[in-house]
N, C-alpha and C positions, 0 to 999 in steps of 0.2 A: 514565520515562513520557513518551510523546509525546502532545500534545493537538492534535487536528485540529479546526479551527474550521469553522463552517458556510460560510465564504467560500472554503474550499479546494476545489479540484477533485479529481477522482479521480486525475488525473495528478500533482498535488502529493503526494497520499498515496503513490502508487506510487514516486515519486522519493525520498520520505523513507524508505520501506521499503528501497529499493535502496541508499541511502546508509548506512543502518544495517547492512545485510547486508555491504557492503564493509568497514565498520569492524570487523565480526566475522570478516573473512577469507573471506567468501562472495562470489565474483564473480557477475556478472550471468548468465553461462552456467550456472553451478551452481544459482543460484536458480531459473532457468527450468526446468532439468532436474528439480529437486525438486518443482515443482508441475505438471510434465507438459506444459509448453508449449515452443515453440522459442525460442531466444535472440532471433531476429529479431522474434518476436511481442512479447516483453517490451521490446525496444528501441523498437518502434513505440508501445507503450503509454506510454512515457515522454513522448511528445508528444501522443498522442491515444488515450486508452484505449478499448478495446473488450473488456476482460477482464471475465469474470463476477465478481460480487462475491465468490463463494466462492473464486475463485482469488486475489483480493487478500487475503482472510482467511487462506488457506493461506500466502501469502508472509509475511504479518505473523507468523503462528505460528512460522515457521521462524526468524525473528530474535528471537523471544521477546515478541511483542506480541499483544494481543488487541484486536480492534476491537469496540467496543460503542457503542450509541447512548445518549446521556444527554439529559435534558430541558434545553433552552436557556431558562433563566429570563429572559434579556434580551429575548425576543420576546413575553413575556406582557404584556398590558395590565392596568393595575391602577388 
């Protein structure tokens, strides 16, 4: 399980997904093809993402991850 913290950017998340895909034998071109985008688009997203959230979710699913939002209890005042 990967935990993404609130201080991570979308590009951080994309890079984590790409790294996990590579570890599973899925190169960046194949990952891009599976989600229906060009490899160049994914390459640019590694530095400045303009991908739809649904595309990031699809990429995560390909490598066996589910993205979900959970309450951050550290921001609650009490």
